[in-house]
C-alpha positions, 0 to 999 in steps of 0.5 A: 351615452350623453355626457350631461351635467346631471350624469353619474354621481351628479344625479344627487344634485336633483335633490339639492335645495341650494338656491340659484343665487348668482352672486359670486361669493368667492372665486378662489374658495367656491362653495360646492352643493351637496353631492358635488365636490372639487374632484368631480367638478375638475374631472368633468372640466378636464374630460371636456378640455383635453380633447378640445385642447388637442384639437385646437393645439394641432390646428394651431400647430398646423397654422404655424407649420404653414407659416414656417414652411411658407416662410422658406419661400420668402417674406412676401409669401409669408406676408401673403399667407398672413394677410389672406388668412385674415381675410379667409378668417373673416369669411369663415367667421360667418358660419362658425358663429352661427354654429354657436347657436347650435352648441348652446341650444343642444347643450340646453336641450341635453340639460333639460333631458329632451334628447329626441330634439337633438337631431332636429337642431342638427338638421336645421343647423346644417341647412343654415351653414350651407346657406351661408357657405355657398354665397361666401365661397363663391364671392370669396373666389370671385373677389379674392384680389380686390379684397387683398387690395382693400386690406392693403397688400404691401407689394405686387408679389404679396398680392399675387401670392395672396390671391392664389391662396384665397381662391384655393381656400374657397374651394374647401369652404362648404365641407369646412362649414358642414364639418363645423356644424357637426363639431358644434353639435357634438360639443353641445352633447358634451363630446369633444373626443370625436371632433378631436379625432376627425380634426386631428386627421385633417390637420395631420394630412394638411401638415404632410401635404404642406411638406410635399407641396410647398417645397416639392418633395416625393417627386412633386413640383414645388408649388409654394403658397399655392401648395399650402392652399391645396394642402389645407383644402385636402385637409378640410375634405378629409375632416368632412368625410370622417365627421359624416362617418361618425355622425351618421353611423348606427346609434350615433350620439346625435341620433341622426339619420341620413334620411332625416336631412331631407325632412321638413325644416322647422321655422321655430328651430331656425329661429332659436338657432339664429336668436343666439347664432346671429348676434354671435355671427355679428360679434365674430364678424365685427371682431374679425373686421376690427382685426382686418382694419388693424392688420391693414394699418400695420401693413402700411409699415412695410413688408418686413414689419408686416412679416414680423407682425404675421409671425407674432400673430402666429406665435400668439395662437398658443393663447388661442389654443388653450383659450378656445378649448376652455371656451368650449368647456364653459359653453357646454357646461354653462349651457347644460347647467342652465338647461337643467335650471341650475344657474349655481352650477353654471357659475361654479363650472365657469369659475373653476374653468377660469382658474385652470385657464389662468394657470395656463396663462401664467405659463404662456407669460413665461414662454412669450417673455423669455422665449420670444426671439427663439420662437421667431427664429423658427419662422425666419432667421432674419436678424431684423425680424427677430429684433422687431418681434421681441417687444411685441411678444413681451407685450403679449405676455402681459395680457395673458391673464386678461385673455384667459378670463376673456375666453372662459367668460365669453364661452359661458355667456354664449352657452347661456344664450347671452350672445348679444352682450358678448357681441357688444363687448367685442365690438367696442374693444376690437372694432372701435378701440383697437384700430383707433389706438393702433392708428394713433400709436403708429401715425401720431406717436411714432411707436411703429409695430410696438405701438400696434401691439400695445394697442392690441393688448389694451383692447383685449384687456378692456374686452376682458374687463367688460365681460367680467362686469357683465358676468359678475352682474349675473344677468347673463344667466337669465336670458 
């Protein structure tokens, strides 16, 4: 059964005569239209949030376990996986962002009640993902070493480890791309439970194989960084096979049949997907490029400081864990609300989601500020690295409220189709401001790693302010 905005008790909203005024009357005391109350709104948000949060939590835990276990090999291995992950993340961004168009279009289709069109969107979305994944995986494999050199690998050992890791990851790119399309489609219809199940399985397998292959357990050779890459790819394939089982079974949520994959592609559907997905792809690519340039600047500080930087980035993934889950919620609910021509509900759901996200952000502030050294020691016991990372995590603590709003508002705008505005905000903040501020802080102000993280906090906060301005204008819901 589809989980639409106007489902169950919310059916009475069809008779609501409330105007679709986008003015944000009150963030803390929202007005609920007839037939909808506070409990119904938060119940719907939490129903979508919990499976998405579990999925992202395990993803981040898997990444953290990668880094912790690789950290036992040495600081060069830790730096290599961190740098390689930045590069692979930049490549992965291409097809993940395209699938934002898939989620948004399916959510609007569900909201409008055109259920029979969902499978057409899925088929065309899978085709787009395949078109992007094939060349990206091939080029990433061929140019792994030159990419690491461009991104300023700090020493020959890091370069060798990083090259091995990227080449292995490229083998699993195509199944990962197709799995992402299935996930985006399921989220569009309001189902975050099935993606949680198959991604949970994928990540658990990854963690187990990390333990076996990195350190050499159960009679297997100790493969180090190479073992971490193999474990990750095995997880990608497992997730893909499970996603196929869910999405092609009889009476599946997407109304998808295997024979339909070979149907005629529709230019109109492809255009609709690209109209939202392409700006989102540019946004994510530019954002990742900005992060990569920022990373290259930090790498110039040396292996020890860069290893510290990698650890802090991985700890900061706790923010992404909840932020991405809340973003999924706001994308789905805003898209479905806009599709049913209820812009007032899009605003209401987004405001309420932002409040929940803010509560989590306050908890994370305390964890980063007071528990920073303890978290760093999980990755590496080097006293210098623990001391280097303490202040950056305190800086991260201060930016948590801005990060909370950034994820939710960007998600709502994407769900409404306003991906161009989101792209502009991220481009200015992360491609222009962050690398520029970091370069000045490190090379002219002599602030070192602390200056780099201060630059990150300023750029993220600036991005949040720009998104708030766009959101409050109400133009995002009229695209």
